[in-house]
N, C-alpha and C positions, 0 to 999 in steps of 0.2 A: 581605773579599768584595763586590766593588761589585754595588751594585742592577741589572738587568735596567734599557734602557730603559723609558718608556714607548712603547707605540703612538700613533700619530697618530691622530683621524677616523677618517682617509681608509681608512686599513690595517685599524683594525677594522671597520669596512664590509663594506669588502674580504674580513676571513673571516667574518662573517655569511653573506656572499652564498655563498660556498664552504658554508655548512653549509643554505644555501639548496636551493644544485643539488644536496644530495645527499640529503634531502627529497622532493627531486621527485625523484630516480632511486629513492629506495625510500621507502616511504612509514610502513614500520614506526619510522622514526628519529625519525618527529615528535613525538609522547610527549617523549623522549632534548630535542632540542632546545627544543621549548617551555619545558622547567623549567630549562632552562639559560641561554636569553637572556630570562626576565621580569625578572630581580635589572638587567638592565640596559636594559630600557624601562620603568621606573620612572617615576613623574611629576617624579621627580630626576634623572633622568637625562637629559644633551644631546638639545636638539629631533633631530639627526639619526639620533640612539638611537632615540627614541621613533617617530618618521615608519615609519623600518625596522621597526620590531616591530607598531607596529598593522597595520602595509600588509602582514607575515608571519601576524598571527593572524586576521586576514578572509581573506589566501586560505586561510590550512590549514581554518577549519572553511567556505566556502562550495566548497572541492573535492571531487567525492564522490570523488576517490581513494581517501578512508580511510572505515573502518568504521565505522557512525554509533554503533555501543558507547562506540569510541576517540574520537570526537569528543565524546560523551556527556559521558564519565569528564575528560574534558583540557577541557572548559568547567568543572568544579569548580572546576580551578585556576586558568587566570587569570579568573575575576569577581571577585575583589578590584582587580586589577591594573588591567584595566577602567572597574570603578566609579570610582577614583581617580582615571583619565586622564579621564572622563565628565565628571568635578565639579570638575576644575579652571578658576576662570573664565575664566583670561586663555591657556588650551591654546590650541594650534596648526590652525587651521583643515583641514591637511591628516591632522593625529593625532586629530586630533575626528571625519574623512571615515569616519577607517577603522574608527575604534572603531564607531560605528553600526553599517558595515555586519556585524561581527564581532558585534557586540550581537545587532542583525535575523536571525543565524544561531545566533546560541545561541539564541535565545529560547526556540524551542520542545523545543530538547532541556532546555534548564532544566524547564519545565512540564511534561516527561514524567519528567523525574528525580524531582519533586517528588510527581508523580500514582505513582509507583510506592513513593516513599519517605516516607510523611508526620510521619513526626518530623525529619526535616532540614527545617525552616522555617527553616532562618539562610540558606540557597539562594536560595529564593527570598525572602527579604526585600532580598539583596542585588538580583536579580533588576526584581525591583518600582523601589528605587534607582538604577539605571539608568533605567530607563524611565519612572520622572516627571523626570531629569534633560532624557533626551530628550524629550520632552511639553512640559516649557518654554522650551527651546529652538529649537522646531520655526520661529516667525511670526519671532526673529528673529536667529536665525544666517545667514551667508550665504548666498548661495545653493546653492552647491553642497552644503554640509553638511542646505541642507533637502529638497534632494533625497533626499538619503541616509535624514532622520527620516520622508519618505513611504514609503521601501520598507522601512524598520521598521516601523511603525504598517498595512505591511498584514500583516506576517506579525502582527501580535499580531492582528489582527480574524482570519486564519483559524488561530490557537491559541487563539480566543477564543468560536468560534460554531462549528455544532453541521458536521459532514461530513456528505457524500451515501452514506458509505459505512458502511453502519450496523452493518458490523463492524472498527472499525478499524484493531485488531489484527490483522486476516488481511488488510488490505492495502498500500500506499503506509506504508513505516514512516515517512514523513518528514512522513505528515500527521497531524501532532498535533491532538484536535478537543475540543472541550467533551465530545462524546461518552466520552471517555476518564474524564475526572473520576468516582467514583464521589460518590453524596449525603453521604456523610459525613464527607465529605472534614474533616481539621479546619484545614488551610493554604488551600484553595481551594475558593470558591464558585460555582457553575455558572453562578445567576443573576445574581451580582457579574461578576463574567468577560464573562456577555452585554451587560450593560445597559454594561458598559463597551467592549466593543468596537462596538454600534450608536454613540457617543458620539464615540469615534475616526473613526467612518466618518461622520459627519456632519461632523467637524471636514475630513476629506480632502477630499469633496464641495466644502465650501464655497468652494475655488478654484476649479471648475468656475462657481460660480454669484457669486464675487466679480468688479466692474467693472473689477477695478485688478491684475488678477492675472498674474506674470509669464507668458510665453510656456511658459516654461523647465518652470515647477511646472505646467501644467497638462499639456506632453508626461507629464511624470514621470507625474503621475495616473493620466492616462489609459493610458499602457503597465502598472500596474496591477491595472485594472479588470474584464482580462478572464480571469483566476489566478481573482479574488473569484468575478464569476460561474458560473464553470466547477464550482469547487471549495466554495461556499458557495452556492446555488441561493435560499436564503433573503434573500439581500442583492439578490437580479438585479433586483425590481423597485424598492428604491431608489433602483439606480445609473443602470436603464433613462431613470428618467423624469427625472432628473438631467439624461441626457445628451440628450432627447430638449430640454428648458428651456436649453441650452446652443451658442450660437452661436459655432460658431469661427473665423467673418469678421468677429467687429462690430470686431477694431482695426482693419478695412481702413475701414472706411466713418466712421470715428470720428475722422480726420485724412486727410491727404496721406501719398500709398501712397506709402517709401522705399526702395530695395533690403531694407533691415535689417526693414520689415519688412514689405515682401512673401515673401520667407523667413520669418521669424514667422506668418504667419497661414496661407501654404501646407503650414508644416508640421502645426499642430494640424488643419488643414480636415481633412490627408491623415491623422493620430494618428486621427482621429472618424471619416472615412469607414473605415477601417480595419478598426475595433475594432465597431462595428456590421456592416459585410456578415460578420469573422469569425463575432460571434453569431445572425444571421438565416442564413448558411448553415451553421454546426454544427447549431444544432436549427431544420431548417422549421415544423415542428408547434407553437412560439412562441406565445400568442395577441399577443405581441408584433411577431411578426416582421415583419407585414405594414405595420406602422406602420414598422417598423425601413431598410423598403425603400425606402418613399416619403420619409423622411426624410434618406437617402443621394440618392435620385434631387434632390429639391429644393435639396439640398447642390451636387451637379453642375451644375445649372443657374444657382443665385447663385454658384456658382465660377465659371460659364463669360461670364459678366455683368459680374465685376469683373475680371478677368486676360484675356479674353480681344481681344485687344488689332483681331484683324483685320474682329470686328464692327462697331468702329465708324469703320469705312472701307464709303466705297461699293462696292459688287460690280466685279468686273472688267467682267463682262456690260454694268452701267450705262455702266460709263465708255467699251467696244467701240463701243455706242450712239450715244452722243455725240458719239464722233470721226465715226462715218461720218455723221450729220444736217449736221455741217458740212460734210462732204468731198463735191464733186461729184461727181456720181456720170455718169463718161462711155462705160460701160460697163456691160453684164446681167451682174449675178450670175447665178449658179448656186444655186439653194435645193438641189438633191442633194445633200445631205451627203457630204463627202467621204472613204470609208471601202471601205479593198479587203479583201474575205475569198475567200481562195484556200483552192483545195482538199490535205483533206492529203495528205501523200509516203503514196505506200502501202509495208506492211506494218503493223508495232506501232507505236501512238500513245497516248501519255499522255496524262490527262485535262488536264496546264497545256496539252497543243497541244492543244485540242481548244479552248481558252476562249484561244488568245491569236490576236491579227491581226495583229503587228508584225511586220516582215519585217528588224529591226534585233536582229542578235547580241547585241551587249551588256545589250539589256534584256530577250530571252529568257533569258541567266544567272544574274540579277539575282535572289535571291532573299531573298525581300519580308520572311520571318518569322528569319532572323536577322539582322536588319540591321534591321528597326524592329520596335517594341512593337506588341505586339497594339490595345491602346487606340486609339494614336495612325494604327494602319491604316486600323481601325475607322471614326475620328472624318474620313480624308481620304475614306475607301470613301463616308461618303453622304453627306460635304459633295461629294463631285464628281457623283455621281447626283442629286443635287440638281438642280444647276447642267447636267447636262449636256441634249441637245436630245433634246425626244422621237422625234423620227425615227430618228436616230445612234440611239439604244438601243433601237428598234426592229429597226432591219435586221440590230443583234450581234445580237440575240436570236435572230431568224431564221434567221442563219448558224452560232450553233450549234448549233439543232434540227436546220439541213441536214447539219451536223455529223455530227451521233450518230445521223439516220437512212442514213446512210451508212456508218456503221461497222457497224450493227445490220443493212447488208442486206450487206456484209462477209462477215459471220461464213460459215461453210461449215455448205451446211443438210447434215441427217443422208439420209442416201442410203436410200431404198425398197429393202428387197430383192423386192421383187415386179416394181419398172418397172428395177432396174438393167441394165444393157447385161453381157450375156456374158462382157467380155473385164475388167468389175472383180470385186477380189478383195477384196467388202466383209467375209468371214470369215477373210482371214489372222491380225487380231488374237485371232481366237478360237481356232484352232487350241493343241490339247490334245499332247501326244507320248503316245506307248503305253500309255507308263509311268502314267498319268495316267486311262488309259479306264476308263470305268466296266460293263467283261463280266465276264460269269458265268465260271463254269470248265468249262463245256462251249463255251462262243465262242471260250477261250483254246485249248483242248485244238483243234478243229476247223482252228485257223488255223496252229497248230506242223505235226501232221499237212502240208495243205498247202505247209509252206512247202520249199526246198531246204534239203538237212543244214546247208549252212554258214551258213545261215542261220536257222538255227533258234535262235537264243542268243536270249536275251531282253532287251531293252532295261533296264539299269541303271538308277534312278535318281543322280542326282550326288550326290554325298556336299555336305552341306551343312555339318558339323558347323563347319568350319573359318571358314567365312563367319558361323556365327550367334555373337549376342553371349554372352559367360558370364553368367552371373547371378551376380549381385551381391549380396554379405551385409555387413553393417556387422561390425565387427568388434566383439568382445564385449566387454564393459565389464569394465575389471578389479576384479578378485575383493574383497573388502571384507575383512577381516580379521576377527576377532570383537570388537575393540576399537574397532575404528571402529564398526562397526554398532552397538555398544554406544552410543556418541556420540551415531554420527545417531538412533538411537531417545530417546538423552535429549533433545535438542535438541527433538525433536519433541513430546515429551509437555510440556518447558516453555513452549512457543510453544500445548498444550492450554489450560494450568493460565494464561496470560499471558490470554486470553480467557477464562476461567470470570472472572477479576477482574474483568472490565466487565460479565457479565451479574448484572443486580440478581436477588433474589428474589421470584417471583412474589405475586401478592395475593392471592393463592389458593390452598392446599395441595393439589396432588389427593392423592385416595388410590392408593397407588401396590399392582400387584397381586403382593407378594412376589420371590419370588428368581427365581421365570420371568418375570419382567413384559421389554417388550422394551430391548433395550440404548439403543436412543435411542428416539424418536419424535418427537421435534422437534430444535429446538438450543435447547433452555433449559438451565440451570446442572443442575438433574437430570441431564437425560438425557444431556450431557460426565461429569459424577460417577458415574453408571454404568458408563459407557464405561473409563475410567479403572481404577475399582478392579477392573472384571473382565480390561483388561488385565495390573493386578496381581497377581489372583489368579489366575486361569484360563487365560491364555495360555499360559502354562510350566508350567500343573498337568504332576505327576509326573516332570519331566524336571531341575530340581532335584537331586531326590537317584538319579542316573544316576552312577554310576562308572563309569570306564575300568580295563578287566581286561586289555585289548592292549596291557603295557608300552612294544613295539617301534614300534606304529605310536601314538605319542601324537596326543592330541587336543585342539588348541590352546580353552580355553574362555576366555571373557573374564574378570577380572577381577574385575569387575563386575556382578551381576543386573542385568538389566535392571529385575526383579520388585523388586528389593529399592530401586532408586534413584525406580518408582513411589510406592513404600510412607512413600521418607523423605518425597515433596512433598507426597503428602496429606497424611504429618504437619505438616510445618509449614503446609503451607497448612491444618490444623483450629485446629493453634496461635495463628495469628494473631489470630482473631478465636473461641476455641473456644465462647463464650456462642451466637453466631450462628451457627455450623457444626457443631452435635455432632451433627445426625440428621447430615451425611455421614460424620463416627467413626463412626454407629451404623450405615450404608450400608456404611462397607469395614468393617469387624469381620464384618458378618455374613454378608459374600462368603468374606472370610476363615476362619469356621467353616464353611461349607458348605462350602469347598473342600476342609477336610481330614478333614470326617463325609463325604462321596465317594468319599476316598482311599482313605479306610477300609475302607470298603463292599464297595470293588472292588477288594480287594489282589491281589497274582499270584498268590500261591497262600496255601492257610489255614497249612499247613506253613513255611510261608515268607516271614512277613507283613515288610507295608516301611511303615519308620517315616517318616510324612510331617513335616515340617518344620513343628516350632508355632511359626505365625506368630500366628496368631489372641491365646494369651496372652502372645505378647512385645510386639506393637504396643499389646494392652490396658493392660499393667503400665506400658508406658513412654507413654503416652496417659495415664494419671492418673498416674503421679508428676509428669508434666507441670505440672497444669495444676492440683492440689491444693493448691499453696502461694496461687494466685491466688484461693483462694475465700472467699467470704466467710458471718456467718452467713444473710444471708438471701438468698441462691443456691439453686436449684429444679435443677441444671442437674446434678451430681450425683445428684439422685435418682430424673430425668430420664435421662440416662443408666445407672447402673443397674437400671434397672427395661425398658429396652429391649436390653441385649444378651441376642444368644442362653442364652449358657453363663453363670455365675459362678462362680470357683473358691475355695479355701483363701485362693490371697494374692490375692488383687484384692481379698477382702472385707478381706487385712491390711491394706491402701492405707487400707482406712477407721478402720481402727480406730487407723491413726499422727494423724490428724485429732486424736483428742481431745489432744494436748498441747497443742493451746491452747485452752484453757477458752472461748473464744467459739467453738467451732466444737463442741462436747459435741455439744446438742442437734440440728446438723446429719448429724451424722453417725450418729448415734442414728436422728431421725427416719427415713434414707434405709433404716437395715439395719430398721425395723420395719416400712416400702413394703414390701421384701422378704419378709418374717413376713407378710406379710397377703391381699397377691398374688401373690404367686410361692409354692406352696408346695412344688417342688421343690428349691428352695434354704433353706427353712426351716431346714432343722437345723443348719445351716453359719452361717447369718446370726444365729442364736441362739445355736452360738459362739462367735459373734464381740463377742457382746452379753452376754455371762458373762467373755470374757475382756476386757470394758470397765467391766464390773464391780469385776473383779479388781483390776487395775490402775490403774484412776481414781477417787479421791475423789468427785471433781467430780462424777462421772458418777453415781453410782450411786442418786441419788434416783431419775430418771428410766429407767435402766435397770432400778431393782429392780419399778417398775409394771411396765415391760412383763416382764420378767419372774417375777412374782408369775401374770400371770397366762397365758402357752404353757408355762413350767416351772416351778407351785409347788413349795415345798419348797426351789428352789437356794438361796434366798438364806439361810433359814434354818438349811440345811445348812452352808452356807460359815461363817457368822457362830459355827457351834460345833462349826467345827474344831479339830483339836487345835492351840494353841498361834499362832494366825492364819495359818497355813501357805496364800499365797496360792495360790487353784485356778485351775486354767484349762482350756482346752479337753480336756487329755490328763488333770488330776487331781480336775474339779471330779464333786463328785456330783447327777448326775440324777435327776430324780423320773421314777419312771417308774409 
């Protein structure tokens, strides 16, 4: 069978463009297309494929149509390809430019992934390698690549500095900042990140301080500073002070002005002026707002002196005076200004007609606001008024005043009812029909008696129902089925847990008021934990065991309980760092125990008891089984956990019994049990039973266990040693001294 002919590069690019059009119509195809095209656009591919692929990746990560979670997942897939492309020393300029743009979009996503997944240090190492390579080529690359490097550095500075938002996880999801980095993160050091950002910012601002900077780099740098000042206020003083020392017109005074230099200088001047104008208008209470405004005004004056060619020529009035001085005056010229002020036409007049003195219809129809920009119109007006004769200006002002006075006098004066002529119907507009007359019942009856029989019909008010506007009501929202409601609730709880990740433990522990404390009297971590645990335990208390008896009308219930979902999240949250979060586990389990006690107390009826779900013991056993394998001999978390639980049972202490399988943990298990014997009298008996079982089953534990039993159950050890045939004695068959 003959092999299929290989497509040319142009045909393959055409197929790739078809894939691009597909994802532009439906962004859900981005993951499949990106994973399918990565092998084609690798560093060993032809330059046409690399150009297309790098541009496609930059476009994919920059578009807001792709969800942020999908971008974060895809960024892990493309990092290897971007790293290999950017590290190629002979890489094509167009490819390098698109790769840096893609890296600028990916950098905050990779940082957020590393913050939330501290175990994945390889991803951050790849991102750091890309950042190092871009930083190395920043000063030596072609101009277009250096502009992309400036954008990348701006994203790095934004990610490494503190955000203005005190709760970053509840604000803009793209606002990744140093606030999100935990103090004890293994891969990210907040102080080191902030120091690196400060160095990169100084390097970026050095373009404005250098004598030989390219104007395009200056414009690119200026365009990135507005976002930094707005989102990172800590950098504003450094940036604004650099702007005050920057003179965008220096290039115009350094040498002859050619057309190219004029365009570049005007571009830098306008960008600087627009940036400072935006800053002081956006925050007029800024202490530096006055200096910014003065700088802008000084910049405008300097620009006018350099580029305004009309200021270098002799004024037109001076030229006219010189010509008149040379001309022999053969006639007496009239000194009266030639301006004609005509009265306004009768009727309604606009404000523009009041100020118009010309009779030219073309000038009257000319709309200045649509043709001439406002700054240019203001400049023309100021210059014209400055050169206008004072007598002409005064006569024009007097003419406007006369017209305004005529309009004021032409207004219809209100008629005084006391002095109005008899033939004036001044109250015609105040006439009200009879059906609106405010007459009492006696007056109405007298009027009906005195009126003819055929005219005795009362006037009826007109029917206004057809004329009145109907009441507008919004359509009701679509009903949520239980599954959708459960998913929405899970998303809300997940966001709350995300907020808790950023909250640090308070420096001083506050004493709690027990189970009756307020759910949230502040916005710290303990308040959120209290809210979440009560949502898991109390929100649907009494609803979990409801059974639907009417089989003819089944009720659709969600397959996943919201309470169980919250419990699973709490379980995972505690186990992420169980030594530091053991207090969270105790608070949660105390709420579970309290809820079960209240449900048992307020059962429906004594003869029909209701068995509440035993969530307390179930989740206690799960937590104990989960963290027991990670204990070591010096751990105190087990003793603390057992001592603070509201209720202990034999299955819970049986888990402690299994610790003795490891000889190094025998003392830990017996010490925890002995603490319960000493300080928790209600569970003393089951704790001693567990110690007896440990003495019976594990020989390595007998010396320590016997010492405890000698004090609290004297005679047990002797009786067990004298047992017939050495039969093991446990809790069921042990001889207990009375």
